[in-house]
N, C-alpha and C positions, 0 to 999 in steps of 0.2 A: 816499860819506861827507859831503857838503859837506852835503848835506840832516840828517842823522843831526846832524851837529856842531852846525846851525842851530837843529833843534828841541831840542836838549839846554840851548842855552845863551838860549835865549826862550821865553815862554811862547807855548802853541800856539793860543790862541784873539787874540792879542792884535792882529792885523792884519784879522783877522774881525769883531773887535767895534769897529775903530774907527770903523764910521756907524753914525748910528741906524737905519738901515733893517735891517742884519745884526744889531742887538742885538733890535727889534723883531721880527726874525722867530723867534731865541732866547730870549727872553723868550716870546714868544706860545707856542711848544714846552710852555716851563716850564708856562706857564699852564695850558693843556690836560690835562697829566698833574695838576697841583695840581688842579685845579677837578674832575676825575673823581674823585680821593682826597676832595675835600672833600665833595662830594655823596653817596657812598658812605658817609662818616662821619656827615654831617650825618643821612641815613635811617637809618642802625642806631644812632645814638644819640637820637634824636627819641623813639621811644615809652617810654625811660629819663629823660631830662634836661626833653621839651618842646621846644617852636621855641626858644628862647630858649637854652636851656643850650646844644641841641646843637649850634646856630649857636658859640657862644663856643666849645666845646671843638676842632671840629671846623677854626674857624680858626686857633686855638693852635698844634693838632697838627700843621696844613700849613707855618704860618709860618717857623718857622725853618727847615726842608727847602728852602723855596722861597726864603729869602734865600741860602741856602748854596749853592745850585745857580745861582740868578738872580751869585749875588758870581764864583763860576767860571767858567760857561759862559757868560753872557750878559755881563760886563763883565771877563773876563779877568783877574781877581784871584784870586791864590793867594798861598797861604803864612799864617802865621796875623797876621800884623800886620795892626792895623785890623779884624779880625773880630766883636772884641764889641762895638767900637762903631759898626761896621757891623747886629750882631743887632739892638743898643739900638734905633739908628735907622729899621730893618727894623719893629720892634715899633710905632713908633709911626705909620706907614705902614699897618700892618695895622689897628691901630688905627681910623682912618680907613677901609678897607676894613668891617672890622667894624661899626663905625656905620651905611655904609651897606646892608650886608646888614639887619643889626637892622632898622634901618629900613626898609626893605623888607617884611620879614614883618610889624611892626606895623601898616603900611598896610592889608596884604592882610587879616590879622585883621579891622582895623577895616571892612574891605567885603565880605568875603566870610564868611560864617556858618561854613560848615565846607570848607574849601577841599581839594581832593584833593589827590595823592600828585603829581600830574602837572603840575598849577596853580602849586604851591609849589617845584615843581624849577623850573618856567619860570622865576617870579617872581625864584628863586635865580641861576640862570642869569645871567639879564640884569642882576640887580645886580653880580655876580661881574664879569659882562664891561665895565661901568663902573666897577668898584674895578679892576678889572686894567689898565687904561686910566690912572686917577690914580695906580698903585702904579706905572707902566713910569715915567710922566714925573717921581715922585717918585725912585724909585732912580734913575733918571740924573740926574736934575740937582743932587742933593742925597746922598743916603746913597753911592753909587759915584763920583761926578767927582771928578777930582784935587786934591789938598790945593791949593790957592793958585788953582785954576782957578776959573773965574768961575761961576756957578749959572746952567746950561743947561735949559731946558725942550722 
């Protein structure tokens, strides 16, 4: 009975999200799912929209889901208060990731005449890894930090 009362009066993940390590583990799990979804969307959309168009649409479609999932599961924030601000800041963070992945595609196009699907996927996977680390640091230190708390990265 005490456990049920305890769970109903506080967020389920607040204690688990206190340390950066557990946040990084949760963020990584969400990142794996979102990266897989991104790669599928990118490959499906690429023949229709081209490399850059598919990259943009795949990033935008996964951005809101990723920010929402990390808000709740990684950083333990529940309710609607601050959700709009977090989505706006999350889109700025994602714009940086979009720049990293778009830049990697541009470099690939400049250096390889006709890259095959596996080379493109490998380059995008690496770029997503770098973008993911940058996103984690910015989400943790800026977007989802406690108001009034110092920025931590």
